[in-house]
C-alpha positions as CSV (number, residue, x, y, z in Angstrom):
1,M,53.1,-1.9,-57.1
2,Q,56.4,-1.6,-55.1
3,L,57.9,-5.0,-54.4
4,K,61.6,-4.2,-55.2
5,G,64.0,-5.5,-52.6
6,R,61.5,-7.8,-50.9
7,D,62.2,-11.5,-50.1
8,M,59.8,-14.2,-51.2
9,L,60.2,-16.9,-48.6
10,S,56.5,-17.8,-48.6
11,L,53.2,-16.1,-49.7
12,K,52.1,-15.5,-46.1
13,N,53.4,-11.9,-46.1
14,Y,52.0,-11.0,-49.5
15,T,48.6,-9.3,-49.8
16,K,45.8,-10.2,-52.1
17,E,46.6,-7.1,-54.2
18,E,50.3,-8.0,-54.5
19,L,49.5,-11.6,-55.5
20,E,47.0,-10.3,-58.1
21,Y,49.7,-7.9,-59.4
22,L,52.3,-10.7,-59.8
23,I,49.8,-13.1,-61.5
24,D,48.6,-10.4,-64.0
25,L,52.3,-9.4,-64.7
26,G,53.1,-13.0,-65.4
27,I,50.3,-13.2,-67.9
28,K,51.3,-9.9,-69.5
29,I,55.0,-11.1,-69.8
30,K,53.8,-14.4,-71.3
31,K,51.7,-12.6,-73.9
32,N,54.3,-10.0,-74.8
33,P,57.8,-11.5,-74.0
34,E,59.6,-9.2,-76.4
35,K,58.7,-6.2,-74.3
36,Y,60.8,-7.7,-71.5
37,Y,63.9,-8.9,-73.4
38,D,66.2,-6.4,-71.7
39,V,64.5,-5.7,-68.4
40,L,67.1,-7.7,-66.4
41,K,70.1,-6.8,-68.5
42,K,73.3,-7.1,-66.5
43,K,71.4,-8.6,-63.6
44,T,72.6,-11.9,-62.1
45,L,70.7,-14.6,-60.2
46,I,72.5,-17.2,-58.1
47,M,70.6,-20.4,-57.6
48,L,71.6,-22.6,-54.7
49,F,70.3,-26.2,-54.8
50,E,70.4,-28.3,-51.7
51,K,67.6,-30.4,-53.3
52,S,67.6,-31.5,-57.0
53,S,65.2,-30.1,-59.6
54,T,64.2,-30.1,-63.2
55,R,61.5,-27.5,-63.7
56,T,62.8,-25.1,-61.1
57,R,66.3,-24.8,-62.5
58,C,65.2,-24.8,-66.2
59,S,62.5,-22.2,-65.7
60,F,64.6,-19.8,-63.7
61,E,67.6,-20.1,-66.0
62,A,65.4,-19.7,-69.1
63,G,63.5,-16.8,-67.6
64,M,66.7,-14.9,-66.7
65,A,68.2,-15.5,-70.2
66,Q,65.0,-14.4,-72.0
67,M,65.0,-11.1,-70.0
68,G,68.7,-10.3,-70.7
69,G,70.1,-11.5,-67.4
70,H,72.3,-14.4,-66.3
71,A,71.7,-17.3,-63.8
72,I,74.4,-19.1,-62.0
73,F,73.6,-22.7,-60.9
74,L,75.3,-23.8,-57.7
75,D,74.8,-27.3,-56.4
76,W,75.1,-27.6,-52.7
77,Q,77.3,-30.8,-53.0
78,S,79.7,-29.1,-55.4
79,S,80.2,-26.1,-53.2
80,Q,82.2,-25.6,-50.0
81,L,78.9,-26.0,-48.1
82,S,79.5,-29.8,-48.5
83,I,82.7,-29.7,-46.6
84,G,81.6,-27.6,-43.6
85,A,81.7,-24.0,-44.7
86,E,79.2,-21.9,-42.7
87,L,76.1,-21.0,-44.7
88,K,75.9,-17.4,-43.6
89,D,79.5,-16.8,-44.7
90,E,79.0,-18.5,-48.1
91,V,75.8,-16.5,-48.9
92,R,77.4,-13.2,-47.8
93,S,80.0,-13.9,-50.4
94,M,77.5,-14.9,-53.0
95,E,75.5,-11.6,-52.7
96,R,78.6,-9.7,-53.8
97,Y,78.3,-11.4,-57.2
98,C,74.6,-11.1,-57.8
99,D,71.4,-9.1,-57.6
100,V,69.2,-11.8,-56.2
101,I,69.6,-15.2,-54.5
102,A,67.2,-18.2,-54.9
103,A,67.6,-21.4,-52.9
104,R,65.9,-24.8,-53.0
105,V,66.5,-26.3,-49.6
106,K,65.4,-29.1,-47.3
107,K,64.4,-26.9,-44.3
108,H,62.7,-23.5,-44.1
109,K,65.1,-22.5,-41.3
110,T,67.8,-22.7,-44.0
111,I,66.1,-20.2,-46.4
112,R,65.4,-18.0,-43.3
113,E,69.1,-18.0,-42.4
114,I,70.0,-17.1,-45.9
115,A,67.6,-14.1,-45.9
116,D,68.8,-13.0,-42.5
117,S,72.4,-13.0,-43.6
118,V,72.2,-11.0,-46.8
119,K,70.8,-7.6,-48.0
120,K,69.9,-8.8,-51.5
121,P,66.4,-10.2,-52.2
122,V,66.0,-14.0,-51.5
123,I,63.5,-16.3,-53.3
124,N,62.5,-19.6,-51.8
125,M,62.5,-22.1,-54.6
126,L,61.2,-24.8,-52.3
127,C,61.5,-25.9,-48.7
128,E,59.6,-28.5,-46.6
129,K,56.9,-26.0,-45.7
130,Y,56.4,-23.8,-48.7
131,H,56.7,-23.6,-52.5
132,P,55.7,-20.0,-53.3
133,C,56.8,-19.9,-56.9
134,Q,54.8,-23.1,-57.6
135,G,51.7,-21.7,-55.9
136,L,51.8,-18.4,-57.8
137,G,52.4,-20.2,-61.1
138,D,49.4,-22.4,-60.4
139,M,47.2,-19.5,-59.6
140,M,48.3,-17.9,-62.9
141,T,47.5,-21.1,-64.8
142,I,44.0,-21.4,-63.2
143,K,43.2,-17.8,-64.1
144,E,44.3,-18.4,-67.7
145,H,42.1,-21.5,-68.0
146,I,38.9,-20.7,-66.0
147,G,39.0,-16.9,-65.6
148,S,38.5,-15.1,-62.3
149,L,39.7,-17.0,-59.3
150,K,37.1,-15.6,-56.9
151,G,34.4,-18.2,-56.2
152,K,36.2,-21.1,-57.9
153,K,36.8,-24.4,-56.1
154,L,40.2,-26.1,-55.9
155,V,40.4,-29.6,-54.5
156,Y,43.9,-30.8,-53.5
157,T,44.2,-34.5,-52.8
158,G,47.0,-36.8,-51.5
159,I,49.2,-35.7,-48.6
160,A,49.1,-32.2,-47.4
161,N,52.6,-30.7,-47.9
162,N,54.6,-27.6,-48.9
163,V,52.7,-27.3,-52.2
164,S,49.2,-27.5,-50.6
165,N,50.3,-24.9,-48.0
166,S,51.1,-22.4,-50.8
167,L,47.9,-23.2,-52.6
168,V,45.8,-22.7,-49.5
169,C,47.6,-19.5,-48.7
170,A,47.3,-18.0,-52.2
171,G,43.9,-19.5,-53.0
172,T,42.0,-18.3,-49.9
173,K,43.6,-14.8,-50.2
174,L,42.4,-14.6,-53.8
175,G,38.9,-15.7,-53.0
176,M,39.0,-19.4,-54.0
177,K,37.5,-22.2,-52.0
178,V,40.3,-24.6,-51.2
179,V,39.4,-28.1,-50.1
180,L,42.1,-30.6,-48.9
181,A,40.7,-34.1,-49.6
182,I,43.4,-35.9,-47.6
183,P,43.9,-38.8,-45.2
184,E,46.9,-37.2,-43.5
185,K,49.4,-34.4,-43.5
186,D,53.2,-34.4,-43.8
187,P,54.1,-33.5,-40.2
188,D,57.2,-31.5,-41.5
189,A,54.9,-29.3,-43.5
190,V,52.2,-28.4,-40.9
191,D,51.8,-24.6,-40.4
192,V,49.2,-24.0,-37.7
193,E,49.2,-20.2,-38.2
194,L,48.6,-20.6,-42.0
195,E,45.7,-23.0,-41.5
196,K,44.2,-20.7,-38.8
197,K,44.2,-17.7,-41.1
198,A,42.9,-19.8,-44.0
199,K,40.0,-21.1,-41.9
200,A,39.1,-17.6,-40.8
201,T,38.3,-16.7,-44.4
202,G,35.6,-19.3,-44.5
203,L,37.1,-20.6,-47.8
204,Y,39.2,-23.5,-46.4
205,E,38.0,-27.0,-45.7
206,E,39.4,-30.5,-45.0
207,T,37.7,-33.8,-45.8
208,K,38.4,-37.4,-46.4
209,D,35.6,-37.8,-49.0
210,L,37.4,-37.1,-52.3
211,K,34.5,-38.1,-54.6
212,S,32.1,-35.7,-53.0
213,A,34.7,-32.9,-53.0
214,V,35.5,-33.3,-56.7
215,K,31.9,-33.3,-58.0
216,D,31.6,-29.5,-58.2
217,A,35.3,-28.7,-58.3
218,D,36.9,-26.5,-60.9
219,I,40.4,-27.9,-60.3
220,V,41.6,-31.2,-58.9
221,Y,45.2,-31.1,-57.9
222,T,47.6,-33.7,-56.6
223,D,51.3,-34.1,-55.8
224,T,53.6,-37.0,-55.0
225,W,52.9,-39.0,-51.8
226,V,56.6,-39.6,-51.2
227,N,59.3,-37.0,-51.7
228,I,61.4,-37.8,-54.8
229,E,64.6,-38.3,-52.8
230,F,62.9,-41.0,-50.7
231,M,61.3,-43.1,-53.5
232,K,64.3,-45.4,-53.8
233,D,65.7,-45.0,-50.3
234,P,65.8,-48.4,-48.5
235,K,65.5,-46.6,-45.1
236,F,62.1,-45.2,-46.3
237,A,60.8,-48.4,-47.8
238,A,58.4,-49.4,-45.0
239,E,56.9,-45.8,-44.8
240,K,56.7,-45.7,-48.6
241,E,54.7,-49.0,-48.5
242,R,52.4,-47.7,-45.8
243,R,51.7,-44.5,-47.7
244,M,51.0,-46.3,-50.9
245,K,48.2,-48.3,-49.2
246,T,46.9,-45.3,-47.3
247,F,46.8,-42.9,-50.2
248,M,45.7,-45.1,-53.1
249,P,42.0,-44.3,-52.6
250,Y,43.0,-40.6,-53.3
251,Q,44.6,-41.3,-56.7
252,V,43.6,-38.9,-59.5
253,N,42.6,-40.8,-62.5
254,A,40.1,-40.5,-65.5
255,K,37.7,-42.8,-63.7
256,L,37.4,-40.3,-60.8
257,L,36.2,-37.6,-63.1
258,K,33.9,-39.9,-65.0
259,D,32.3,-41.4,-61.9
260,T,31.7,-38.0,-60.3
261,G,30.6,-36.3,-63.5
262,S,33.3,-33.7,-62.8
263,H,34.6,-31.3,-65.4
264,A,37.5,-30.2,-63.2
265,K,40.8,-29.3,-64.7
266,I,43.6,-31.6,-63.6
267,M,46.9,-30.3,-62.1
268,H,50.1,-31.7,-60.8
269,C,53.3,-29.8,-59.9
270,L,55.5,-32.7,-61.3
271,A,57.6,-34.8,-61.1
272,A,54.8,-37.4,-61.0
273,H,55.0,-41.0,-60.0
274,V,52.7,-42.5,-62.6
275,G,50.4,-45.2,-61.2
276,Y,50.6,-43.8,-57.7
277,E,49.1,-40.4,-57.0
278,I,48.1,-40.0,-60.7
279,T,47.6,-42.2,-63.7
280,R,48.7,-41.8,-67.3
281,D,45.1,-41.4,-68.4
282,A,44.8,-38.4,-66.1
283,I,48.1,-36.8,-67.1
284,D,47.0,-37.1,-70.8
285,H,43.3,-36.3,-70.1
286,K,41.6,-33.6,-72.2
287,N,41.1,-31.7,-68.9
288,S,44.8,-31.9,-68.0
289,I,46.6,-28.5,-67.8
290,I,49.7,-30.0,-66.2
291,F,52.2,-29.0,-68.8
292,N,50.7,-25.5,-69.2
293,Q,51.2,-25.3,-65.4
294,A,54.9,-26.4,-65.9
295,E,55.4,-23.7,-68.5
296,N,53.9,-21.0,-66.3
297,R,56.6,-21.6,-63.7
298,M,58.9,-19.6,-66.0
299,H,56.5,-16.8,-66.7
300,I,55.5,-16.2,-63.1
301,Q,59.1,-16.4,-62.0
302,K,59.9,-13.7,-64.6
303,A,57.2,-11.6,-62.9
304,I,58.7,-12.2,-59.5
305,L,62.3,-11.4,-60.7
306,V,61.2,-8.2,-62.5
307,S,59.3,-7.1,-59.4
308,L,62.0,-7.8,-56.9
309,V,65.1,-6.7,-58.8
310,G,64.0,-5.2,-62.2
């Protein structure tokens, strides 16, 4: 499979076969890491963070190190971007020092500008519309735990956002039924084209009835109702309060599985706001695969890096 030199800004431009290849490669690398110890020797990744992160930074840095490469962490606020330097000029300099650039940004137009300004491959580590590495890692995790993705049912609940967009895109391409059990969508994340294509597969649905959706689900997945940076922002307090009331009926907890007789695996991309979108008894539930999911971010990102620059 020839992916070298490609960007990964979303999963929209990747085929079913390419997604399957990356997932299977991630599983192969996870099972036999020693075979890949030198595959990125003398390769450098520059990671630009406009938004903070725990798992994204750790998983990319660890992945590069374990494959013989090097990762440079660059915080937006500690770079000259914070004092008005033009993004296109900064990244044109960055690409002279590395083999691949990854960025975690507030707006998709920013990652698009980076990709349009450089010749090296660019990876979207997150924007307001897409989270492709998360979506691929999640598909890898599901395949590990329940086998073939085709015909399986994933129910995403909470607020439709960048994560759900990537799950819908990847899931429907790979033959999964993806149901969004949601009261509303984050307006910044809406992608009409993505939804149209997903609906055309016959595998995408939306509902407000979480309990009915979960009864026969293989996976129940949730994410924070409020972006991390807004949780303690006084300017967002009124909207936060509104969302807490609106979304509380869509909380993932042990009682939801018990009341519906569901045997679904529980997933969350983290960080979680415990007591809001998910409870402690769901995070620690015997059906929870949340921390396997977190680990697999590293393995799938190894597969992405190997494929794009290895």
